[in-house]
C-alpha positions, 0 to 999 in steps of 0.5 A: 695486034691492038690495030687488029682487035679494034678493027675486029670489035669497032661498030663497023669492024669484022664481027659487026659484018656477021653478027647483025645485033652486034654492040661494041663493048669495051670490055671485049676489047680489053679482055682480048688484048690482056689475053694477047699480051698476058705474061703470067701463066694464068689468066682469071677473067670475070665477064658477066652474062651477055658480055661475049666472053666465048668470043673474047676468049676464042678470039684472044687465044688464037691471036696470041697463038699466032703472035707467039708462034707464027709458024705453027698451027694454033691448038687451043683446048676449050673446057666447059661445064656440060655437054649442052654448053659444048653443042652451044659452042660447036653449033654457034660460036665457034662457027662465028669465030671461024667465019670472022677469020675468013674475012679478007682482011683478017685472012690476008694478015693471018693465013694460019687462022683462014681455015680454022678446024674445030670440033666437039669431042664427048665421052664414048658413051655418047657415040654408037658402038659398031660392035653392039650394033652388029648384035642388036637389031639396028633398025630399031635404033637408026633414029637414035643415032647419026649413021654418019658421026655415030653420035647418039640422040639425046633422047635415048633411054638407058634400056636403048643405050644398052644395045647401042652404046658401049661403056668405056670400061667395057671397050675392047679398044685395039682388040675390036674388030671394028676399031679401024672404023669406030665411030668414037675413034673417028670423032676423037682423031677428026676433033683432035687434029683441029685447031680447037678442041672442045671438051667437057671437065669430066672427059678433059680430066679423064684424057689427061689423068688416065690418058684413055685413048689419047694423050692430051699433053703430047699436042703443043697447046698454045692455050687452055680455056677453062669455061664456067671456071667456078666449077672447075675445083668442084668437078675435079673433086667430084672426079678424083673422089673414090667411092666404096659401097661399104655394104657391098662388102657383105654382099661379096662375102655371101657371093664368095663364101670361101673367101668370107674371111677376106672381106671381114678383113676388110670390114675390120680395117675400115670400121673405125672410120665408119663409126668415128663420127663418119669422117677421118683425116686421111693424112700420109701416116693414116693412109700408109697404116691402114695400107699396110694392114690391108696388104696381106688381103690385097694379095688374096683379092688380086688372085680373086679377081684373076679367077673370076675373071677367068670364069667370066670369060668361060661363062655365057648367057645370064651367068656371065652377066652376074659374073661380071657384076661380081668382078666389077665390085671386086674391081672397085674394092681393089681400085679403092685400096689402090688410091689409099696406097696413092694417098699414103705416099703424100700426094693429096690432102685427103679425108675418109667420109662415110655416109650413113644414108647411102652406106658409101665410104669415100676418099674426098680430096680437100686440098686440090692444089697438087692435083691442079699443079699436076695438071698445069704441069702437063702444058708448060708452055700454054696460057690458061684461061680461067673464065666465068661470070661469077669468080670474085668475091669482094672483087678478088679472085682469091677463093679460086686462086687458092683452090688452084694452088695459085700465088699472086704471082702466078696470075692476073685478073680482069673483071668486066663491068656489068652488061645490064643496067641493074639499077633500072632493070631490077629491084633488090630487097632483103627482108627484115627476117633471119632464118633463125627467126621462128617466122621465117617460114612465114616470111618467105611464104609472104614473099611468094604471095606478094610476088604472086600478086604483083606478077601472076606467077612468072616466079622462081623460089630457090631453096637451100634444102630439099626438106625447105623446098618441099615444105614451101611447095606444100604450103603454096596455094598458087599454081605451083611446080616442084623440082622432081615433079617433072624434068628440068627442061619441061619445068623450064619449058613451063616457066618460060610461057608466061600463061602458065602463071607458075610458082617454080620451087627448086634447089641447088641445080637451078642456081646456074644453067637456067636462062629464061629471057623475057616475061617468063621469069619476073620475080626471084626468090631465095630462102636464105643465104646458100651456105655449105651445111655444117656437116658438108664433108668439105667443110668438116674435112677442111676444118679437121686439117686447116682449122676454121673454114668459115672464111676460107671455104664456106663464106666464099662458096656461098657467095659465088652461089649466091651471085649465080642464083641472082644471075637467073633473074636478068638475062637480057637487056629488055628483062625487068625483075624483082629480087627478094632475099629472105635473109637479113644477115647480108645487113646484120652480120659482119660479112654482110658488106663482103657479100653486098659488095660481090653483087652487082647492085645493093639490096633495100632492107624492107618488108615484103608486104610494103612492095604492094 
């Protein structure tokens, strides 16, 4: 197998035949070999931007599959963080990997891989519904979806989608007259019958935990690849979070006047959580007590849902839509209490969190280790690969491993060296100012002015809060844009065009997924280290359950986000740029050395004015 791997990656090897700009990287050979030969169930791989991690992950898992099960068709699940990345894999990377294994040398040695079948599957709302189309004026929407696959166009507006797309909770499933010819079902069956199934995290979790339409654990899966694995825990936490709009209880009491006391009971039970500083640990005892209090009311609620559902089915026109909305709110309330019952059995470490601004009461899963353990148990014989450009803190994957509930014997890890020569391509400085200093705002604006004088725009200023972003933008005297003024794609398009000479101010969503190669982005400024806010429910919940959260949560989460932000600057071997961090804690705080050790280059302490 080692000979095969070397032949694939050598300068005149199989990959070089299909990739005109191919460059040999020893790290790809090492990581592919590690995947093929791994003995643990989990392999954590940090591979930097431009290292070809999708190729090494796919090639490695396919070779491993035929090595371990030569008489079986390989089955790989590839999970990534967005539909954009799904499309990129389907339109480029998977095509090249399939072409690679069709080469005469590899096809003769591994005939199981010579005709790879692969596909991208998205959620049901990404496909046109034939029942909806039958009721709508199809002529108006024929340009909005692919009439062969049913895939909906990305630019479909919300209003247009209502006549074309069926929400997952409204799908009739086997009761639908178009069930045998359903676009989503056809896509699902085609993709899942292939060798490589590409999913996004939300769909993967939905199919796995709710078993909607298909049961992934029924497949004999050889490997599950978690791409952008630094996001896997936060996405799972969001996915498992249960939220109730607390103010909707008053709305329901007005709509069902004869049941006003019912919703009053729920408010009385939940009131202590709402007023108790917004956060209460939902341990087994607390959840059990709360659920027991609600049991009589839940019986009445279940009966009300049955009656409302029957009325909805017997109603037509606008009245039906209103009844459906009430039914949805009632079902949400019932589901919220079902979740409390689930937590009362001790399944997850959870907190209640009340957000004043949105009036939402949430059940937030703090410790995900039990949830991930259940997930991993579905694929007993599979290798799990956790891959990203940012997984290590101070050279170790402990933060990720802790979130996944892995002990040191459960996994191995590997770090690929940087692809770019940062010492030649980039200059990185940290100002002498702390965010606690009174002149911090002026320091950030000086960095903006100096950067603009040097580069005439081509700048991205990453901010740690929306208020800070808006304040910096208001004080900027140069041509500028602010996140929210336009779509993310349009802002990036203007940034990529160096003729615009623009400064872009943005927050957390621009810390990752931004790829601006060339002269479009030459100066990156970070206003301060991107720590979680002290009132973040994850921080507060961890502190109430396990004690000090700084070293366990706040610091490692900040380091990974800092690495993501830094990674926006240099995206190609020809790129050049300047990075300015307006926070001297990286040099003065006791944890500063850990931060610097996690970055690909040293930061130089100096004033921004000395750059001119």
